[in-house]
C-alpha angles and dihedrals in degrees: 000000000000123000138204135203120240124219089263092059095255121137118226136165113282122243109250120239113268127240112250120224135171117340093006091294110163121227126201110243090216104049102006093235109159124235131185096205131048090223092060091045092053092046092050094046093047093049100039107031118009101038134237132069125273 
């Protein structure tokens, strides 16, 4: 699994790329919940599936 560094210098698992459907709507690869913005998708994925707060 890939990882990313936060602004505080802490490593955490990276959020996977979303699936795109329809009018560039993003879908969570874990639960298929749709999102209109990448920011909301990343926040959902980080809180619900990957762990850690954004």
